[in-house]
MIDOVEX-446027 format. One record per residue (C-alpha): y, x, z; residue in one letter. Coordinates in Angstrom, 2 decimals, padded with zeros to 5 digits. Layout:
BEGIN
ATOM        yy        xx        zz   type
ATOM         Y         X         Z      a
...
% end
This chain:
BEGIN
ATOM        yy        xx        zz   type
ATOM   -070.36    027.02    139.76      m
ATOM   -072.61    024.80    137.83      p
ATOM   -073.62    021.13    139.05      l
ATOM   -077.05    020.52    139.55      l
ATOM   -078.27    022.23    136.37      t
ATOM   -077.47    025.19    134.37      e
ATOM   -076.86    022.46    131.34      q
ATOM   -073.33    021.21    133.13      f
ATOM   -070.36    023.37    131.84      n
ATOM   -067.39    025.00    133.67      d
ATOM   -064.20    023.70    133.41      r
ATOM   -063.08    025.86    130.70      n
ATOM   -065.55    024.25    128.51      e
ATOM   -065.42    020.88    126.60      n
ATOM   -065.72    018.27    129.47      t
ATOM   -066.29    015.49    126.99      g
ATOM   -070.08    016.94    126.35      l
ATOM   -070.94    018.42    129.59      p
ATOM   -074.77    019.24    128.87      h
ATOM   -075.50    022.40    126.84      y
ATOM   -078.09    024.64    125.87      k
ATOM   -077.98    027.90    123.66      i
ATOM   -080.81    027.97    121.27      i
ATOM   -082.23    030.63    118.97      t
ATOM   -083.79    029.45    115.95      v
ATOM   -086.49    032.29    114.83      g
ATOM   -086.00    035.98    115.60      e
ATOM   -084.84    039.00    113.87      e
ATOM   -087.25    040.04    110.92      g
ATOM   -089.57    036.81    111.22      d
ATOM   -088.84    035.98    107.57      g
ATOM   -087.20    032.85    108.42      g
ATOM   -084.00    033.81    107.22      i
ATOM   -083.91    031.60    104.25      d
ATOM   -085.78    028.62    105.89      t
ATOM   -084.27    025.92    107.82      y
ATOM   -086.28    024.69    110.69      f
ATOM   -086.54    021.14    112.11      p
ATOM   -084.77    021.11    115.79      v
ATOM   -085.29    018.14    117.66      r
ATOM   -082.76    016.67    119.98      i
ATOM   -084.25    014.38    122.45      n
ATOM   -081.65    012.51    124.85      i
ATOM   -082.89    011.96    127.97      q
ATOM   -082.09    009.06    130.54      n
ATOM   -082.42    006.49    127.80      r
ATOM   -084.22    003.20    127.97      d
ATOM   -084.95    002.42    124.39      r
ATOM   -086.17   -001.09    124.86      a
ATOM   -082.46   -002.09    126.10      r
ATOM   -080.22    000.84    125.63      d
ATOM   -077.55    000.78    122.79      n
ATOM   -075.50    003.76    124.43      r
ATOM   -073.56    005.61    122.04      i
ATOM   -074.33    009.59    122.32      d
ATOM   -072.37    012.72    120.94      d
ATOM   -073.99    015.90    119.95      i
ATOM   -072.12    018.81    118.95      q
ATOM   -073.84    021.97    117.07      i
ATOM   -071.79    025.00    116.53      y
ATOM   -071.55    028.88    116.54      r
ATOM   -068.83    031.53    115.93      k
ATOM   -069.21    033.48    112.83      y
ATOM   -070.10    036.36    114.75      n
ATOM   -072.59    034.83    117.10      d
ATOM   -076.09    036.65    116.99      p
ATOM   -077.97    036.19    113.79      g
ATOM   -079.99    038.09    111.30      p
ATOM   -078.36    041.79    110.80      s
ATOM   -078.93    041.30    107.34      a
ATOM   -076.01    039.07    107.22      h
ATOM   -073.81    041.88    108.46      g
ATOM   -071.18    041.24    111.43      s
ATOM   -069.77    038.08    109.92      t
ATOM   -072.75    036.14    109.54      k
ATOM   -072.03    032.22    109.58      a
ATOM   -069.79    029.87    111.64      g
ATOM   -070.69    026.13    112.21      l
ATOM   -068.78    023.27    113.55      t
ATOM   -070.54    020.05    113.63      s
ATOM   -070.02    016.70    115.45      y
ATOM   -072.44    013.82    115.52      w
ATOM   -072.08    010.39    117.17      h
ATOM   -074.17    007.25    117.20      g
ATOM   -077.27    005.47    118.55      t
ATOM   -080.97    004.71    117.77      d
ATOM   -080.40    001.36    119.79      g
ATOM   -083.35   -000.80    120.43      q
ATOM   -086.77    000.20    119.00      w
ATOM   -086.86   -001.05    115.72      d
ATOM   -084.45   -004.03    116.57      g
ATOM   -081.15   -002.77    117.58      g
ATOM   -078.26   -001.19    115.76      p
ATOM   -079.08    002.63    114.64      s
ATOM   -076.78    004.78    113.03      y
ATOM   -075.85    008.28    113.35      f
ATOM   -073.09    009.99    111.38      y
ATOM   -071.07    013.37    111.33      a
ATOM   -067.46    013.08    112.22      s
ATOM   -067.14    016.88    111.56      d
ATOM   -068.94    019.43    109.52      v
ATOM   -067.71    022.69    108.67      a
ATOM   -069.34    026.06    107.53      q
ATOM   -068.17    029.47    106.81      t
ATOM   -069.79    032.39    104.91      y
ATOM   -073.30    030.78    104.90      r
ATOM   -074.95    027.41    105.18      r
ATOM   -076.64    027.13    108.55      t
ATOM   -077.15    023.16    108.98      l
ATOM   -079.01    022.10    105.98      g
ATOM   -079.65    018.16    106.87      a
ATOM   -080.22    015.65    109.49      v
ATOM   -082.87    013.36    109.78      e
ATOM   -083.07    010.25    112.30      q
ATOM   -086.27    008.00    112.16      w
ATOM   -085.71    004.89    113.91      s
ATOM   -088.72    003.28    115.90      g
ATOM   -091.10    005.86    115.28      t
ATOM   -089.35    009.65    116.42      v
ATOM   -086.44    008.03    118.12      d
ATOM   -084.56    011.57    118.21      d
ATOM   -081.98    013.26    116.00      q
ATOM   -083.63    016.30    113.82      i
ATOM   -081.19    018.89    112.68      f
ATOM   -082.42    021.49    110.08      l
ATOM   -080.97    025.05    111.11      l
ATOM   -081.28    028.17    109.61      r
ATOM   -083.81    030.68    111.23      g
ATOM   -084.02    034.33    111.32      g
ATOM   -082.48    034.77    114.87      g
ATOM   -079.27    032.50    114.30      y
ATOM   -077.97    031.39    117.77      q
ATOM   -076.72    028.11    118.21      y
ATOM   -075.00    026.11    120.98      e
ATOM   -075.88    022.28    121.38      v
ATOM   -073.95    020.25    123.57      r
ATOM   -074.45    016.53    124.31      c
ATOM   -072.91    013.79    126.46      t
ATOM   -076.01    013.61    128.47      n
ATOM   -079.17    015.56    129.28      f
ATOM   -081.41    016.37    126.58      f
ATOM   -084.27    018.46    125.46      n
ATOM   -084.56    020.75    122.43      v
ATOM   -087.85    021.43    120.53      t
ATOM   -087.88    023.56    117.45      i
ATOM   -090.90    023.32    114.69      y
ATOM   -091.86    026.39    113.01      y
ATOM   -094.43    024.97    110.85      e
ATOM   -095.30    021.38    109.76      e
ATOM   -096.21    019.41    112.77      t
ATOM   -097.12    015.66    113.03      q
ATOM   -094.58    013.92    115.22      l
ATOM   -095.75    010.27    115.39      y
ATOM   -098.82    008.12    113.72      r
ATOM   -098.38    004.50    113.58      r
ATOM   -101.79    002.77    114.29      g
ATOM   -100.93   -000.48    112.66      a
ATOM   -100.94    001.28    109.21      d
ATOM   -101.93    004.82    109.89      g
ATOM   -098.45    005.98    108.71      r
ATOM   -097.86    009.61    109.68      t
ATOM   -094.33    011.15    110.07      w
ATOM   -093.93    015.17    110.19      f
ATOM   -091.56    017.88    110.94      a
ATOM   -091.37    020.21    108.04      v
ATOM   -089.56    023.52    107.79      p
ATOM   -087.48    023.58    104.35      r
ATOM   -086.56    026.66    102.06      t
ATOM   -083.11    027.61    101.10      e
ATOM   -083.93    026.44    097.72      s
ATOM   -084.88    022.88    098.94      e
ATOM   -081.75    022.67    101.12      i
ATOM   -079.57    023.84    098.37      n
ATOM   -080.87    020.82    096.18      r
ATOM   -078.98    018.51    098.40      l
ATOM   -075.57    017.55    098.39      v
ATOM   -073.59    019.77    100.96      p
ATOM   -072.95    018.17    104.38      l
ATOM   -069.58    016.45    105.00      g
ATOM   -067.51    014.17    106.96      p
ATOM   -068.53    011.22    104.80      d
ATOM   -071.51    009.52    106.27      s
ATOM   -073.32    009.28    102.81      s
ATOM   -073.30    012.98    102.62      q
ATOM   -074.12    014.08    106.05      s
ATOM   -077.25    011.95    106.97      f
ATOM   -080.69    012.44    105.09      y
ATOM   -083.22    009.73    105.93      q
ATOM   -086.89    011.08    106.31      a
ATOM   -087.78    009.54    103.17      s
ATOM   -085.38    012.03    101.05      e
ATOM   -088.15    014.59    102.07      w
ATOM   -091.29    012.40    101.87      n
ATOM   -091.93    013.43    105.39      n
ATOM   -094.21    010.41    105.66      t
ATOM   -097.70    009.95    104.62      r
ATOM   -100.53    007.31    104.88      r
% end
């Protein structure tokens, strides 16, 4: 029986990451099968002014989990495990890296962004069209999926603005494939030019 909330796992699941959500990015026939949508993971119960807590995030799917029917019965498998902290707002340590990323049949995880000091959350670009993913975390979290370009933050001092932007498959394929090497697994927002003045 779940404790406190449906986000807790049962004893047959990964007890190191007890909080989880099943999400579906887009839906069958929406035209998003070749688009990667920003999925924002906002970890709760964090005091960003003082908290340097390390969090783990796992995003995975079995190859035959729900997804676009156009991709047959062996749609796409994903295993990814992420580790890091945003630390103190613009002053503390900030790092976020993948210890494991493996994909089968199709690329479903396109890139990852972390915008320290402005948008203090991780943003994963996940393939749409109805793909289902399981997200697990060491702490309570919320998930927001952006289906169109959306302003996330505007800094008053200089008017600089950050956006979550869906990306096409051709844009994603121009990036080096994700891998366990942190230089290949984490793309800053500047890679996409998601900031504007």
